[in-house]
Backbone bond lengths (Angstrom), bond angles and torsions (degrees), N, CA, C in turn:
res aa  C-N    CA-C-N  psi(-1)  N-CA   C-N-CA  omega(-1)  CA-C   N-CA-C  phi
1 M - - - 1.452 - - 1.512 108.98 -
2 V 1.337 114.59 127.85 1.475 119.58 -175.61 1.505 108.96 -82.30
3 T 1.344 115.65 128.02 1.457 120.47 178.89 1.502 109.20 -81.19
4 K 1.315 114.91 166.80 1.468 119.56 178.42 1.516 110.83 -64.85
5 T 1.332 115.48 -36.10 1.476 117.91 -179.63 1.508 110.97 -65.11
6 G 1.319 117.65 -42.48 1.469 120.71 179.54 1.503 111.37 -65.91
7 L 1.313 117.34 -38.51 1.464 120.81 179.80 1.518 110.34 -65.13
8 A 1.308 116.47 -38.67 1.474 119.88 178.74 1.512 111.25 -64.75
9 S 1.319 116.96 -38.27 1.477 120.24 179.64 1.502 110.90 -65.27
10 C 1.344 115.78 -40.82 1.497 118.31 -179.62 1.501 110.61 -65.21
11 M 1.322 117.54 -41.30 1.462 119.64 -179.65 1.517 111.29 -65.97
12 A 1.324 118.83 -35.05 1.475 121.41 178.14 1.504 111.34 -64.74
13 M 1.338 118.64 -38.40 1.470 122.55 179.98 1.517 110.51 -67.90
14 V 1.373 115.86 -39.30 1.470 118.96 179.05 1.502 110.64 -64.24
15 L 1.343 117.27 -40.65 1.477 120.01 179.41 1.515 111.90 -65.34
16 L 1.336 116.71 -38.94 1.476 119.22 178.85 1.507 111.86 -63.47
17 V 1.340 115.96 -41.86 1.473 119.28 179.52 1.504 110.77 -65.85
18 G 1.311 118.04 -41.45 1.454 120.96 -178.02 1.506 112.48 -69.12
19 C 1.346 119.06 -27.30 1.472 122.15 -178.48 1.517 113.87 -88.15
20 K 1.333 120.31 -1.75 1.479 122.05 -179.60 1.521 110.03 -65.03
21 P 1.345 119.39 126.39 1.482 121.07 -177.36 1.514 111.24 -65.76
22 K 1.338 113.16 142.22 1.478 119.17 177.70 1.522 109.90 -79.38
23 E 1.325 117.73 147.47 1.474 122.19 176.82 1.520 109.69 -69.95
24 A 1.364 116.04 137.84 1.469 120.44 179.79 1.520 109.67 -68.08
25 P 1.327 116.86 137.59 1.481 119.33 179.04 1.516 111.12 -64.26
26 S 1.318 118.42 146.25 1.482 123.79 179.37 1.516 110.36 -69.69
27 T 1.343 115.29 136.14 1.481 120.22 178.20 1.515 112.20 -90.18
28 E 1.337 119.11 -7.78 1.463 121.97 -179.45 1.512 109.92 -78.35
29 T 1.331 115.47 134.92 1.461 121.50 179.63 1.508 108.45 -95.65
30 P 1.284 118.98 120.54 1.472 119.80 179.96 1.519 110.70 -62.85
31 P 1.329 117.88 142.85 1.470 120.41 -178.50 1.508 110.46 -62.57
32 T 1.310 114.97 142.49 1.455 120.94 176.97 1.516 109.46 -76.87
33 T 1.302 114.90 167.68 1.483 119.99 178.96 1.510 111.15 -63.28
34 D 1.365 118.11 -39.30 1.478 121.29 -179.40 1.513 111.15 -65.07
35 A 1.339 117.12 -39.28 1.466 119.72 -179.52 1.506 110.92 -66.13
36 V 1.327 117.64 -40.66 1.463 120.92 178.71 1.514 110.66 -63.17
37 Q 1.333 115.46 -42.05 1.471 119.05 -179.01 1.522 111.01 -67.11
38 A 1.370 118.26 -41.01 1.471 121.09 179.86 1.509 110.71 -63.55
39 S 1.360 116.90 -38.35 1.457 120.07 178.98 1.518 110.84 -64.88
40 A 1.328 116.74 -36.98 1.465 120.01 -179.21 1.519 111.34 -70.76
41 E 1.366 114.73 -32.76 1.469 117.84 -177.14 1.514 113.03 -88.35
42 A 1.331 119.44 -6.35 1.461 121.34 -177.96 1.525 110.03 -62.87
43 P 1.357 118.45 133.32 1.468 120.61 -178.77 1.506 111.64 -69.31
44 A 1.317 115.07 150.55 1.459 120.09 177.16 1.516 109.28 -70.30
45 P 1.332 118.53 152.53 1.470 120.36 178.68 1.525 110.62 -56.31
46 A 1.348 115.37 134.64 1.466 120.15 -177.46 1.521 109.96 -70.42
47 A 1.329 115.01 141.66 1.466 119.93 176.69 1.519 109.48 -71.19
48 Q 1.317 117.05 147.19 1.462 121.42 -179.84 1.519 110.24 -65.56
49 A 1.341 115.91 127.48 1.468 120.40 -178.25 1.520 109.63 -69.75
50 P 1.342 117.65 140.66 1.467 119.70 177.40 1.517 110.58 -68.42
51 E 1.325 115.82 154.82 1.462 120.54 179.22 1.528 109.83 -63.50
52 A 1.332 114.51 137.96 1.472 119.54 -179.85 1.522 109.85 -70.26
53 A 1.325 116.10 142.77 1.460 120.73 177.72 1.524 109.51 -71.66
54 P 1.338 118.38 150.39 1.473 120.62 178.91 1.523 110.36 -57.58
55 A 1.323 115.27 139.61 1.464 119.97 -179.56 1.520 110.50 -68.43
56 A 1.319 116.09 139.86 1.459 120.70 178.17 1.520 109.55 -73.37
57 P 1.346 117.97 149.60 1.466 119.96 178.44 1.522 111.16 -56.88
58 V 1.326 115.43 135.42 1.459 120.26 178.78 1.530 109.05 -78.25
59 V 1.316 116.36 128.42 1.462 121.61 -179.40 1.524 108.83 -106.79
60 T 1.314 115.82 119.08 1.457 121.93 175.35 1.521 107.66 -106.04
61 V 1.310 117.11 113.45 1.458 121.74 -174.53 1.521 109.65 -67.26
62 F 1.326 115.95 128.63 1.458 121.65 -179.45 1.525 109.96 -76.91
63 D 1.325 116.28 133.14 1.462 122.04 -179.20 1.525 109.08 -111.95
64 I 1.333 116.55 102.12 1.470 121.32 -177.51 1.521 111.67 -65.24
65 T 1.331 117.58 -23.41 1.463 119.87 -177.42 1.525 112.14 -69.77
66 R 1.318 117.45 -12.58 1.462 120.11 177.67 1.525 111.66 -81.11
67 I 1.321 116.83 -10.14 1.467 121.69 176.41 1.523 108.01 -93.78
68 P 1.321 118.73 122.88 1.469 119.71 178.93 1.530 111.25 -60.17
69 A 1.323 116.70 137.68 1.461 121.31 178.06 1.527 109.79 -70.84
70 S 1.322 115.40 145.45 1.467 121.13 -178.65 1.521 110.15 -121.08
71 D 1.341 115.22 139.43 1.467 120.58 174.48 1.523 110.30 -121.54
72 K 1.318 116.35 21.19 1.461 120.14 -179.32 1.525 109.96 -70.49
73 P 1.330 117.52 143.79 1.474 120.30 -179.30 1.528 111.06 -59.00
74 L 1.323 114.66 140.86 1.460 120.79 -179.61 1.528 109.82 -101.68
75 P 1.343 117.17 140.77 1.469 119.47 171.89 1.524 109.76 -66.16
76 A 1.325 115.65 176.53 1.464 119.89 176.99 1.530 109.48 -62.69
77 W 1.334 114.14 152.70 1.458 120.24 176.94 1.518 110.18 -52.88
78 P 1.306 120.22 135.02 1.474 130.16 13.05 1.539 113.81 -93.83
79 Y 1.295 118.09 27.36 1.468 124.37 170.82 1.521 114.88 76.61
80 V 1.302 119.16 -33.84 1.468 122.13 -174.66 1.530 109.32 -94.51
81 V 1.334 115.41 117.30 1.464 121.62 179.08 1.524 108.23 -96.12
82 L 1.328 116.44 125.77 1.457 120.91 -178.82 1.528 110.57 -73.96
83 P 1.327 117.06 152.97 1.471 119.72 178.89 1.526 111.18 -66.41
84 A 1.328 115.57 160.73 1.464 121.17 178.61 1.519 109.88 -57.86
85 G 1.328 115.36 137.52 1.458 120.72 179.74 1.518 113.47 95.14
86 Y 1.354 116.55 0.76 1.467 120.84 -179.40 1.527 109.68 -132.51
87 H 1.324 115.28 156.10 1.462 119.83 -178.28 1.527 109.73 -150.12
88 Y 1.343 115.02 160.01 1.458 119.77 170.98 1.521 108.81 -74.32
89 R 1.303 115.30 153.53 1.467 119.80 -176.27 1.524 111.14 -63.11
90 D 1.327 117.53 -41.94 1.465 121.10 -179.36 1.525 110.07 -101.08
91 D 1.327 115.77 133.84 1.465 119.96 175.24 1.524 111.09 -70.92
92 D 1.324 116.77 -32.73 1.462 121.61 -179.55 1.530 108.57 -85.69
93 L 1.331 115.88 92.07 1.464 119.67 -176.23 1.521 112.10 -67.20
94 A 1.336 116.27 -27.22 1.470 118.85 179.65 1.522 111.39 -63.40
95 S 1.327 117.14 -30.02 1.466 120.23 180.00 1.526 112.08 -70.76
96 R 1.324 116.29 -17.04 1.462 120.57 179.27 1.528 111.54 -101.79
97 S 1.327 116.21 8.96 1.466 120.75 -179.11 1.523 110.29 -108.19
98 K 1.315 116.01 150.60 1.463 122.80 175.09 1.528 107.57 -128.24
99 D 1.334 115.67 132.49 1.469 118.98 179.48 1.524 111.98 -67.23
100 L 1.317 116.58 -31.70 1.461 119.78 179.17 1.527 109.26 -149.27
101 A 1.303 115.26 123.81 1.464 121.41 177.03 1.527 107.89 -148.98
102 R 1.297 115.19 163.62 1.467 121.08 177.52 1.518 107.88 -115.42
103 V 1.345 116.19 117.97 1.459 120.50 -173.13 1.528 110.12 -130.91
104 P 1.350 117.00 149.13 1.469 121.17 178.99 1.525 110.59 -89.26
105 L 1.325 115.51 148.35 1.459 122.50 178.66 1.528 107.97 -135.80
106 W 1.324 116.03 123.31 1.458 120.73 -178.87 1.526 108.74 -95.20
107 T 1.334 116.27 119.68 1.463 121.66 -176.32 1.525 113.09 -93.07
108 G 1.319 117.12 0.34 1.453 120.72 -175.55 1.509 112.12 102.84
109 G 1.335 117.09 -18.36 1.457 120.84 178.18 1.512 112.56 -150.21
110 Q 1.332 116.60 -2.51 1.469 120.47 -176.91 1.521 109.14 -150.96
111 L 1.324 116.08 141.14 1.458 121.60 175.98 1.522 107.97 -97.91
112 L 1.332 116.17 107.57 1.458 121.67 178.60 1.524 109.33 -94.58
113 W 1.327 115.80 147.36 1.456 121.20 174.63 1.523 108.05 -115.95
114 L 1.324 115.59 123.27 1.459 121.80 -177.38 1.522 110.10 -111.51
115 E 1.302 116.48 137.33 1.457 122.37 172.78 1.523 108.16 -110.45
116 G 1.330 115.12 117.17 1.456 118.56 -177.69 1.516 111.92 179.05
117 R 1.306 114.44 -162.39 1.463 122.22 -178.59 1.521 109.44 -79.50
118 T 1.332 117.04 140.22 1.466 120.25 -177.13 1.526 111.65 -137.26
119 F 1.312 113.89 157.51 1.468 122.91 172.09 1.517 107.02 -142.20
120 S 1.317 117.42 139.58 1.463 120.70 175.38 1.522 109.37 -150.37
121 D 1.330 115.26 142.39 1.456 119.75 178.81 1.523 109.29 -166.24
122 S 1.324 114.85 171.55 1.465 121.29 176.06 1.522 109.58 -87.81
123 I 1.336 114.95 157.31 1.470 122.15 175.95 1.522 107.42 -112.77
124 R 1.337 115.54 127.29 1.458 121.01 -178.89 1.531 109.66 -126.75
125 S 1.298 116.46 158.25 1.465 120.85 174.75 1.526 109.44 -90.92
126 D 1.335 116.23 151.56 1.460 121.55 179.44 1.525 110.38 -68.72
127 E 1.309 115.25 164.85 1.458 121.50 177.28 1.529 109.42 -58.65
128 G 1.322 116.61 128.43 1.457 121.23 179.61 1.518 114.04 84.56
129 K 1.335 117.87 -2.77 1.463 122.47 179.57 1.526 109.11 -103.41
130 T 1.329 116.58 127.16 1.460 120.39 176.89 1.526 109.65 -80.72
131 F 1.316 115.84 127.82 1.463 120.41 -178.63 1.522 109.70 -67.39
132 S 1.343 115.95 133.38 1.462 121.58 178.14 1.523 109.34 -126.69
133 K 1.329 115.84 114.79 1.459 120.78 178.86 1.523 111.33 -59.10
134 F 1.325 117.08 -43.83 1.463 120.91 -179.67 1.523 111.44 -63.42
135 E 1.324 116.69 -43.21 1.470 120.88 -178.58 1.519 111.70 -62.97
136 V 1.312 116.53 -44.53 1.464 120.20 -178.54 1.528 110.44 -64.94
137 R 1.319 117.53 -47.82 1.472 120.25 -178.56 1.521 111.20 -62.59
138 K 1.322 116.91 -43.98 1.464 120.35 -177.85 1.521 111.03 -64.43
139 N 1.322 117.33 -45.69 1.460 120.05 -177.78 1.523 112.70 -69.32
140 L 1.334 117.02 -37.14 1.462 119.27 177.20 1.529 110.65 -67.03
141 Q 1.321 116.85 -39.13 1.459 119.28 177.46 1.529 110.74 -60.60
142 Q 1.312 116.79 -45.35 1.465 120.39 179.48 1.526 111.26 -63.99
143 A 1.337 117.49 -41.14 1.468 120.90 -178.80 1.520 111.37 -65.84
144 I 1.342 117.58 -41.93 1.465 121.03 -178.07 1.526 110.42 -72.44
145 E 1.325 117.25 -40.50 1.460 119.42 178.00 1.525 111.47 -66.07
146 A 1.325 117.60 -29.31 1.462 120.88 176.51 1.526 111.73 -66.72
147 L 1.327 117.00 -20.68 1.467 121.87 176.44 1.531 111.66 -90.84
148 G 1.324 116.25 3.23 1.465 120.46 -178.85 1.513 113.66 94.13
149 G 1.320 117.02 11.79 1.456 120.31 -178.75 1.517 112.35 -82.11
150 A 1.309 115.53 162.41 1.465 122.61 178.36 1.515 108.84 -133.89
151 R 1.317 116.17 135.80 1.467 119.75 176.19 1.518 108.69 -82.10
152 I 1.329 117.10 125.91 1.458 120.97 -177.47 1.528 112.39 -111.40
153 G 1.326 117.45 -1.03 1.459 119.62 178.52 1.509 112.04 -171.38
154 E 1.338 115.58 152.55 1.457 122.04 178.04 1.530 111.86 -123.95
155 R 1.334 117.36 2.44 1.455 121.91 179.75 1.517 109.27 -136.73
156 S 1.324 115.59 155.42 1.458 120.24 175.36 1.524 109.60 -82.57
157 Y 1.308 116.15 -178.27 1.461 122.74 -179.95 1.530 110.80 -67.82
158 D 1.336 115.38 170.70 1.455 119.67 178.94 1.535 110.51 -89.82
159 E 1.333 115.62 -179.51 1.464 120.95 -175.15 1.527 112.05 -64.71
160 A 1.347 117.01 -34.96 1.466 120.02 -178.48 1.525 110.68 -64.26
161 V 1.330 117.45 -41.15 1.473 120.76 178.52 1.529 109.83 -65.98
162 Y 1.320 115.60 -41.68 1.464 118.49 179.54 1.526 111.16 -61.17
163 E 1.331 116.95 -47.05 1.461 120.20 -177.60 1.526 111.60 -65.54
164 A 1.324 117.48 -31.98 1.464 120.61 179.01 1.535 111.82 -71.96
165 N 1.334 117.21 -18.36 1.477 121.27 -178.02 1.531 110.99 -129.45
166 E 1.309 116.21 27.52 1.462 120.81 -169.30 1.527 113.49 -58.15
167 K 1.319 118.65 -44.97 1.462 121.13 -175.61 1.525 111.67 -62.86
168 V 1.325 117.48 -50.80 1.472 119.54 -176.60 1.526 111.13 -70.32
169 L 1.341 117.28 -33.43 1.465 119.21 178.59 1.522 111.21 -70.00
170 D 1.314 117.45 -38.35 1.467 119.68 177.38 1.527 111.02 -66.51
171 D 1.321 117.35 -37.42 1.466 120.12 176.01 1.529 110.35 -62.40
172 F 1.324 116.26 -43.73 1.465 120.15 178.66 1.525 111.03 -63.41
173 R 1.323 117.69 -43.71 1.462 121.41 -176.95 1.525 111.93 -65.04
174 Q 1.319 116.86 -29.76 1.461 119.40 176.12 1.527 110.95 -72.80
175 E 1.328 116.96 -38.81 1.470 120.40 -178.49 1.531 111.60 -74.42
176 F 1.341 116.40 -39.53 1.463 121.23 -178.46 1.532 108.32 -108.74
177 D 1.320 115.57 65.67 1.454 120.44 -171.05 1.525 113.83 -68.47
178 R 1.330 119.09 -20.69 1.463 120.03 -177.15 1.532 113.04 -83.40
179 I 1.309 116.39 -6.16 1.458 120.60 174.47 1.530 110.00 -124.62
180 R 1.313 116.42 12.06 1.466 120.97 -171.89 1.524 113.01 -61.85
181 D 1.348 118.21 -33.20 1.464 119.51 -176.81 1.523 112.41 -68.46
182 A 1.311 118.08 -19.71 1.465 121.08 175.59 1.522 110.99 -74.09
183 Y 1.328 116.97 -13.43 1.465 121.83 -176.59 1.523 112.17 -112.65
184 W 1.324 116.25 24.37 1.447 121.62 165.52 1.517 106.23 -93.63
185 Y 1.342 118.12 156.50 1.458 117.89 -175.98 1.530 111.38 -76.56
186 N 1.349 113.96 147.53 1.471 123.21 -179.94 1.528 111.92 58.05
187 A 1.323 116.60 39.73 1.462 121.82 -179.54 1.529 109.99 -105.13
188 D 1.325 115.93 155.52 1.460 120.29 172.22 1.525 108.47 -69.91
189 A 1.313 116.89 124.86 1.463 120.70 -179.69 1.526 108.88 -158.59
190 D 1.321 116.96 114.38 1.459 121.52 176.35 1.528 108.57 -84.91
191 T 1.323 116.35 126.19 1.463 121.35 178.38 1.523 108.89 -118.64
192 Y 1.342 115.09 125.58 1.466 122.16 179.92 1.527 109.07 -120.15
193 V 1.322 115.38 155.00 1.455 120.32 172.38 1.518 108.35 -137.21
194 I 1.328 115.67 135.69 1.463 123.04 173.98 1.520 106.29 -112.54
195 R 1.298 115.84 113.20 1.466 120.46 -179.51 1.521 109.52 -88.97
196 R 1.317 115.53 120.14 1.465 121.85 175.75 1.526 108.51 -107.92
197 A 1.308 116.92 172.97 1.466 119.85 -177.55 1.523 111.60 -64.05
198 D 1.333 116.79 -33.71 1.462 120.26 -172.86 1.526 114.14 -120.29
199 K 1.340 118.25 1.90 1.462 119.81 -177.19 1.525 109.58 -164.08
200 A 1.308 114.33 171.47 1.466 121.12 174.73 1.528 108.32 -122.96
201 I 1.310 115.54 137.47 1.467 121.90 177.50 1.522 107.62 -113.44
202 W 1.316 115.67 123.62 1.462 121.64 -177.67 1.527 109.56 -111.29
203 V 1.320 115.84 140.56 1.460 121.14 177.36 1.530 107.96 -129.97
204 V 1.320 116.42 125.03 1.473 122.39 177.57 1.525 107.26 -116.86
205 V 1.324 115.96 127.18 1.467 121.82 -176.60 1.523 109.39 -126.28
206 H 1.320 115.37 130.86 1.462 121.32 174.67 1.524 107.21 -128.33
207 V 1.335 117.02 120.19 1.459 121.29 -175.86 1.522 109.59 -123.18
208 R 1.327 115.03 129.09 1.461 121.60 173.76 1.530 108.85 -102.15
209 N 1.317 116.16 -169.18 1.466 119.54 -177.26 1.517 113.25 -73.93
210 D 1.332 117.78 -23.65 1.466 119.11 -175.89 1.520 114.36 -129.00
211 D 1.319 119.42 -0.72 1.456 122.34 174.54 1.527 108.40 -166.96
212 G 1.316 116.60 -176.20 1.459 119.84 -179.65 1.517 111.01 -160.81
213 G 1.309 115.01 -179.00 1.458 121.47 178.37 1.517 109.38 -142.76
214 I 1.329 116.33 156.70 1.456 121.22 -178.21 1.518 109.55 -146.22
215 M 1.337 116.01 146.38 1.455 121.71 171.90 1.519 108.46 -134.22
216 V 1.329 115.73 134.07 1.458 122.45 173.64 1.522 106.93 -117.32
217 A 1.319 116.56 131.81 1.466 120.62 -179.45 1.524 108.44 -139.51
218 E 1.321 115.80 134.59 1.464 119.22 177.05 1.521 109.32 -129.30
219 G 1.333 114.44 142.44 1.450 119.60 -178.46 1.518 109.82 -169.17
220 P 1.320 116.76 -168.37 1.470 120.48 -178.33 1.523 111.74 -61.14
221 L 1.318 114.80 152.31 1.459 120.37 174.25 1.532 109.77 -63.97
222 P 1.307 118.33 134.29 1.470 118.85 175.58 1.519 109.54 -66.72
223 P 1.326 117.28 150.79 1.466 119.61 -179.77 1.527 110.27 -62.59
224 P 1.331 117.91 144.34 1.462 119.96 178.52 1.515 111.28 -65.38
225 A 1.333 115.26 151.18 1.456 120.39 179.10 1.511 110.02 -67.20
226 R 1.346 117.18 146.16 1.459 122.31 179.11 1.510 109.70 -106.43
């Protein structure tokens, strides 16, 4: 038989259990299967690419066969006659000639080295004649083209070509000092070639506002491009 005291104790325990606060539901949403799979398949961060090396100078092989051959009569060596009112610095042209020398020729995309006969000197205006850069360049172009020559460039090589050949170019510039400014990089320099049946004649002209320089070089025909 249950006493009143025992009944009171049971009712107190039931009330305590019923009054226990419920745990708050979690607000976090569990990841879905697709999200877990996408996270697993995500690529790892890419490693930083190393800096690209400087591009090497582009070499365009010069093709002499694209220049029409000329059989027009040539004046006496050094072949190039200056316009009226101008003269070479030295009257003795033989002193400015070499029977055999090795000289560089810039074709616009390739640095060729020719072994052959050369002439180089400064260009000056006569007494009482004002030097004109435009006049000298125009008249020399007409004179060389009249011999069957073609102008293949109006600028020298860039800095990368110069640095790749610095030692030999500096040696040349010291030996051929009257045309040396045509062989600095990014310089004004007219380069002509006259293709003959058995040889090539090259003319390099550099003209400033008050004087200029010229080099004539003749030697074997360069091999045709392949």
